[in-house]
Backbone as a ProteinNet text record, in pm:
[ID]
protein_1_A
[PRIMARY]
MYTALLLIASNTFMTIAWYGHLKYKDKPLWIAILVSWCIALPEYALQVPANRIGHRYMSATQLKVMQEVISLTVFMLFAWWYFGEQPTWRTLLAFVLITLAVALVRGEHGAMAAPPPVPPPPDNTPVNEPVPS
[TERTIARY]
33.3	80.7	-2.8	-96.2	-235.4	-230.5	-156.5	-188.9	-92.9	116	193.3	152.9	103.8	107.3	44.8	-65.8	-183.6	-80.3	-29.4	28.9	98.8	176.5	307.9	295.7	169.6	103.8	59.7	-18	-91.4	13.2	147.8	201.2	319.1	329.6	328.8	243.6	185.2	60	91.7	61.6	104.9	185.4	320.8	435.8	440.2	345.1	398.2	321.4	174.4	79.3	133.8	176	258.6	435.7	468.4	600.3	595.3	538.6	593.8	560.4	495.4	489.7	571.2	698.6	845	920.6	864.5	962.9	929.2	744	719.2	667.3	743.9	706.5	693.7	684.7	649.7	510.1	442.6	313	228.4	115.9	28.9	-7.2	-30.6	29.4	-168.2	-288	-382.5	-426.8	-312.3	-269.5	-201.8	-123.9	-62.2	-181.6	-247.9	-283.9	-447.3	-538.8	-571.3	-490.8	-365	-368.1	-301.4	-198.3	-238.4	-373.7	-485.6	-609	-595.9	-551.7	-663.7	-576.4	-423.6	-354.7	-365.2	-388.4	-432.8	-550.6	-655.7	-766	-711.8	-622.7	-615.2	-534.3	-445	-421.7	-482	-611.2	-692.6	-827.9	-824	-916.8	-799.6	-658.5	-541.9	-579.6	-573.2	-512.7	-675.7	-763.2	-869.7	-906.9	-877.4	-877	-735.5	-658.4	-549.6	-552.5	-586.1	-660.2	-750.5	-838.2	-929.5	-883.8	-789.4	-791.5	-606.9	-574.3	-468.1	-523.2	-594.3	-684.3	-758.9	-783.1	-775.4	-721.8	-578.8	-462.2	-395.2	-349.6	-277.4	-395	-278.1	-351	-392.6	-432.1	-473.3	-321.4	-249.3	-111.9	-28.7	-23.1	109.3	92.2	-114.2	-107	-40.3	-64.8	-9.8	153.2	226.7	380.2	432.1	331.3	410.1	341	261.4	224	374.8	410.2	535.7	639.1	650.9	786.1	744.1	634.6	664.4	639	633.8	586.1	769.8	790.6	978.9	1029.7	987.7	1078.6	1070.7	959.4	888.6	975.1	948.3	982.5	1104.3	1174.6	1311.6	1387.6	1292.4	1363.9	1316.1	1153.7	1117.8	1191.1	1249.1	1313.2	1496	1538.8	1670.7	1648.2	1518.9	1471.3	1456.8	1374.5	1334.4	1356.5	1441.9	1548.6	1692	1682.9	1877.3	1918.4	1866.9	1886.6	1928.6	2040.9	2098.1	2043.6	2071.6	2039.1	2163.8	2175.2	2292	2303.1	2427.4	2412.1	2284.7	2312.2	2196	2014.7	2017.1	1926.4	1868.5	1935.4	1944.4	1941.4	2022.2	2031.9	1879.7	1805.5	1672.7	1554.7	1607.5	1532.2	1514.2	1662.3	1719.9	1612.2	1622.7	1591.3	1431.4	1311.8	1247	1139.5	1254.8	1238.8	1241.6	1324.4	1326.7	1177.8	1199.1	1006	874.7	911.3	768	818.5	911	959	910.7	928.9	828.2	688.9	672.3	546.4	444.9	500.5	477	456.8	521.4	576.9	470	439.9	376.6	220.2	205.2	32.5	25.3	176.4	192.3	242.9	287.4	349.6	195	81.7	-32.2	-122.3	-228.7	-320.9	-434.6	-465.2	-540.5	-732.9	-683.7	-830.1	-944.6	-1030.7	-1159.2	-1203.5	-1219.1	-1221.2	-1353.3	-1367	-1498.6	-1553.5	-1665	-1777.9	-1798.8	-1793.3	-1799.8	-1946.1	-1969	-2027.9	-2164.3	-2233.2	-2392.7	-2350.4	-2421	-2406.8	-2563	-2646.1	-2711.1	-2880.5	-2842.5	-2882.6	-3028.2	-3130.6	-3290.4	-3258.2	-3373.5	-3345	-3358.4	-3530.3	-3596.3	-3571.4	-3454.1	-3435.4	-3358.3	-3356.4	-3190.6	-3101.5	-3046.7	-2871.4	-2835.2	-2819.5	-2840.7	-2712	-2605.1	-2556.8	-2484.5
-1035.8	-1061.6	-1010	-1003.8	-951.9	-708.5	-712.8	-589.2	-549.5	-578.9	-562.4	-563.7	-624.2	-610.4	-528.9	-521.9	-422.4	-287.6	-245.1	-136	-99.9	-195.8	-245.7	-159.3	-218.2	-158.4	-24.3	32.6	162.9	300.8	214.7	329.6	345.6	230.9	257	397.4	277.4	387	586.2	530.9	661.7	745	747.5	756.7	831.2	734.2	817.4	848.5	915.1	1016.4	1130.1	1172.3	1224.3	1315.5	1210.3	1254.9	1243.8	1168.5	1111.2	1200.9	1279	1423.4	1505.5	1504.3	1572.5	1548.3	1481.2	1528.6	1556.2	1601.1	1695.8	1821.6	1904.9	2051.3	2109.7	2063.2	2129.5	2121.6	2023.8	2002.4	2157.6	2176.2	2224.2	2148.1	2256.9	2174.8	2097.2	2172.1	2094.2	1957.2	1945.8	1810.9	1708.6	1814	1686.5	1667.2	1739.1	1739.1	1613.1	1606.5	1508	1322	1360.4	1218.5	1189.6	1317.8	1224.3	1119.2	1244.6	1201	1071.5	989.4	945.1	773.9	814.5	668.9	673	781.1	747.4	719.8	704.9	576.9	463.9	394.9	243.9	286.7	347.2	441.4	397	443.5	507.6	261.4	232.2	129.2	-45.2	15.8	-80.2	-43.9	31.2	113.7	122.6	92.1	110.5	-43.1	-111.5	-301.2	-321.8	-249.5	-321	-214.4	-148.6	-132.8	-178.1	-247.3	-336.6	-413.1	-464.3	-647	-620.1	-520.9	-524.3	-465.4	-420.2	-398.6	-457.6	-562.1	-701.7	-784.9	-764.5	-780.8	-692.8	-573.3	-460.6	-373.4	-251.4	-100.7	-8	51.8	205.7	258.7	216.8	307.1	222.1	67.7	-40	-26.9	13.9	35.4	168.6	214.1	431.4	356.8	327.9	364.6	290.2	123.4	-6.4	83.7	173.8	195.6	287.5	399.1	504.1	446.3	310.9	220.9	186.1	166.1	157.2	197.3	286.8	409.1	491.6	502.8	515.9	483.7	313.8	235.5	226.6	231.8	239.1	398.1	521.7	649.5	646.4	562.3	557.1	494.5	359.2	316.8	380.7	439.3	547.1	627.7	692.8	830.4	725.2	654.4	560.8	522.5	511	424.8	517	629	702.2	854.8	879.2	993.3	1050.5	858.9	872.3	893.4	875.2	997.5	868.3	840.9	741.2	735.8	649.9	712.2	705.6	809.4	834.6	765.5	778.9	782.9	770.4	851.7	957.8	901.8	874.1	751	675.7	664.5	458.8	506.1	569.2	565.6	649.1	645	749.4	612	513.6	424.1	357.5	315.4	249.3	283.1	435	445.5	521.8	509.4	447.8	312.9	235	126.9	49.6	135.2	150.5	156.2	265.7	295.7	217.4	143.8	38.6	-86.3	-93.3	-204.6	-156	-72.6	9.9	54.8	80.2	87.6	-19	-172.5	-260.1	-327.7	-352.1	-353.4	-284.6	-169.8	-94.1	-152.8	-230.1	-330.3	-453.2	-542.5	-643.7	-690.7	-777.5	-802.7	-809.5	-819.2	-796.9	-758	-722.9	-746.4	-872.3	-928.7	-1078.1	-1064.1	-1176.4	-1146.7	-1155.4	-1169.4	-1125	-1307.5	-1309.5	-1498.9	-1503.2	-1663.9	-1759.6	-1822	-1795.5	-1792.8	-1977.7	-2039.7	-2199.8	-2255.2	-2406	-2429.6	-2412.9	-2432	-2494.2	-2608	-2649.6	-2764.8	-2873.6	-2809.6	-2925.8	-2895.2	-2889.1	-2847.9	-2812.1	-2888	-2798.2	-2672.7	-2597.5	-2495.3	-2597.5	-2531.7	-2601.2	-2743.6	-2811.9	-2922.4	-2973.9	-3021.3	-3033.1	-3159.7	-3068.3	-3145	-3269.6	-3388	-3480.5	-3442.7	-3619.6	-3510.8	-3688.5
148	3	-63.9	-113.8	-244.1	-187.1	-47.7	-18.3	-101.1	-26	-96.5	-263.9	-336	-444.2	-525.9	-474.2	-480.9	-490.3	-337.8	-348.3	-388.1	-508.1	-596.3	-717.2	-740.4	-856.6	-844.3	-757.7	-723.4	-691.2	-645.2	-651.8	-794.2	-850.8	-991.3	-1111.6	-1102	-1165	-1119	-953.9	-939.3	-932	-930.6	-972.6	-1094.6	-1196.5	-1381.5	-1405	-1287.5	-1312.8	-1302.7	-1136	-1111.5	-1188.8	-1159.5	-1251	-1426.5	-1441.6	-1591.3	-1664.2	-1644.6	-1741.7	-1771.4	-1637.4	-1597.5	-1733.7	-1808.2	-1938.6	-2071.8	-2011.1	-2160.3	-2115.6	-2029.7	-2031.5	-2139.7	-2259.9	-2283.5	-2372.2	-2354.3	-2379.1	-2297	-2349.1	-2209.7	-2091.3	-1921.6	-1873.3	-1824.2	-1909.5	-1876.3	-1947.4	-2087.5	-2075.2	-2055.5	-1925.8	-1891.7	-1709.7	-1720.7	-1560.4	-1651	-1761.8	-1808.7	-1853.7	-1883.3	-1846.3	-1711.8	-1650.7	-1472	-1476	-1480.9	-1400.6	-1455.4	-1559.8	-1643.4	-1592.1	-1627.1	-1483.8	-1381.1	-1302.8	-1129.3	-1186.5	-1219.3	-1200.2	-1123.3	-1229.5	-1219	-1041.8	-1052.3	-898.8	-771.4	-802.3	-685.9	-723.3	-836.2	-854.5	-789.2	-756	-694.8	-579.3	-553.4	-383.7	-332.5	-297.2	-217.3	-200.6	-258.6	-257.1	-146.1	-146.8	-75.4	28.6	78	202.3	221.6	172.3	264.2	358.5	208.4	223.5	315.9	330.2	438.6	595.3	620.3	737.9	818.5	705.2	807.7	863.1	830.9	915.8	1014.2	970.4	983.6	1015.6	1085.2	1154.3	1035.4	1066.2	952	948.6	1049.6	1112	992.6	968.8	981.5	801.8	794	662.3	563	606.9	558.6	651	639.4	676.3	599.1	567.2	463.1	311.6	279.9	165.5	196.5	253.1	208.8	122.2	249.4	199.7	100	1.4	-159.9	-214.7	-147.1	-282	-315.3	-208	-206.5	-318.9	-259.9	-367.2	-524.4	-560	-695	-700	-727.7	-716.8	-717.3	-594.1	-641.4	-743.3	-786.5	-900.5	-1048.9	-1039.4	-1111.4	-1209.7	-1072.3	-1168.2	-1154.4	-1118.7	-1188	-1332.4	-1376.9	-1532.9	-1580.6	-1598.9	-1646.7	-1638.8	-1522.8	-1553.7	-1503.5	-1500.1	-1495.7	-1325.1	-1264	-1114.9	-1054.5	-1008.4	-974	-820.7	-723.3	-581.2	-488.1	-444.4	-347.1	-193.7	-122	-18	100	34.1	146.1	97.8	15.5	-60	-5.2	2.4	30.8	207.5	223.1	416.2	512.6	408	403.7	390.4	276.3	269.4	411.9	451.9	551.6	654.5	672.7	743.3	770.1	686	652.6	655.8	669.2	724.2	817.4	879.1	1030.2	1099.1	1060.2	1108.8	1065.8	989.8	983.5	1076	1038	1206.5	1362.3	1345.2	1532.3	1473.8	1376.9	1385	1360.2	1325.7	1282.4	1459.2	1496.3	1696.9	1769.1	1752.7	1776.8	1859.4	1718.4	1711.8	1748.1	1707.6	1721.2	1586.9	1532.7	1480.3	1358.4	1368.7	1292.3	1308.5	1372.1	1402.2	1386.9	1487.5	1463.7	1303	1348.8	1234.4	1281.1	1265.4	1341.2	1398.3	1518.2	1567.9	1471.4	1465.2	1371	1509.9	1456.2	1541.3	1536.5	1638.4	1701.3	1584.8	1540.6	1470.8	1521.2	1565.8	1579.9	1633.6	1729.8	1770.9	1784.6	1688.9	1661.3	1827.1	1904.3	2008.2	2010	2012.9	2012.2	2139.4	2136	2256.7	2377.5	2306	2457.5	2511.6	2468	2583.2	2634.5	2734.8	2829.1	2761.3	2826.1	2779.3	2847.8	2749.2	2806.5	2938.8	2959.9	3131.7	3123.6
[MASK]
+++++++++++++++++++++++++++++++++++++++++++++++++++++++++++++++++++++++++++++++++++++++++++++++++++++++++++++++++++++++++++++++++++++

């Protein structure tokens, strides 16, 4: 759950950094690049922990596919809100197909990767003494 929330926040920053400047084409490119880099810093600060946390329970491939679905969802909502670009039936069909890809990849490695085993607690038996029978 934390992984998904961090990825949503990360992709929101990424989408704003990559596409937000398109409404300000009258500004010099170097300003757009500088502002985008400043917006992208929090994106990385969220993306890295999301992947670290998620990799405890998912494969890297599963994380990437999950990230792509989140990225496209965030972008679709951003484009609708910020640019007024309403999703078409093709956009929605593409989203369904990508979601299907997530299901396929998720099933490839099992539903989720198993967390590492927890070692058993010590039994407090001294090393050189015989074990009572």
